[in-house]
N, C-alpha and C positions, 0 to 999 in steps of 0.2 A: 519648474523643471524639475525632474530627479535626478540626480548625482548620477548616475546611472548614464544617464541621456547624453549627458557635458559631455565623458570621458571617453565618449565616440571620436577617433582623430579625424581629421579628413573630412569632416562633413562642415558645408558652408554652411554660417548660422543661420542663414536664412532656414536651409531644409531643419536645423535645433529646433530655430523657432515654430515652426508648421508642425511639426512632430509636436513639440509640448502643447501647443492648442490643441491640437487633436487629442492628444491625453487626456486633456483638463476634459474636453467634450464628453469623452467616453466614458468619465468618471461620474460626470452630470447625469449621463442618461440610463448610468446601471439605474434598476428598476429597484436591485434589491437592496442597496444602500440603505444603512442604517436601519433595517429590517433583520427581526431575528427567525432565522430558514431553520424551521424544525424539518429535522428528513423522515420521511416514510418508513413506517417500517417494512425492511426487505419480505419479499413471499420464499416461503422456504422451499428448497429442490429437493424434492422427493427423496431423489436416486441418491444427491449427494447425502442428505441424514442416513439413507440404508446403508452405503458405504460405512461411515463413520461410525454407526451403532456396530455393525458386521465387524468393523477394527476395536472396536473398544472389546467385543467379546472374544476377541481372537488375542487380546491380549495387547495388541500394536501400540493400544493410545493408554495411556494411563495404568501399564504393568510395571509389577515389583519390580523387574530386572531390565536394566539399559543396556546399549550395545557401547562399549569405551569410545569407538571410531564415530560415528554415528549418532549417537543417542535416541537409536529407535526402543521403546519401551515392550517386554516381553514377558508371558507369563513364567515360563521356566528361566532358570542359568544359562541351561545348556541351549536352547534358541539364542537368547542375545549373545553370547559366545559363539556362535556359527554365522549370524549375520553379515560382518565384513570380513569374516574370516580370509573367502574367497578372495579377496581383494589382496 
């Protein structure tokens, strides 16, 4: 039985024993136990990729200048200074 299960206060010992049995059974019934799971490649989301590329072209990602407050990247120092200036 796990230590976390024993730390529960106010439960009857029989309840704790039943919970321990259920946990062991669930562990045995796990079809993935001991197997290497290889994640499948995720499908690309076209709109996300397009928006990401657009932001890169505008300099909002990987631009040479960054906002000192939030860290957003811009192509010019002036744009970076104006980013969080309104706040």
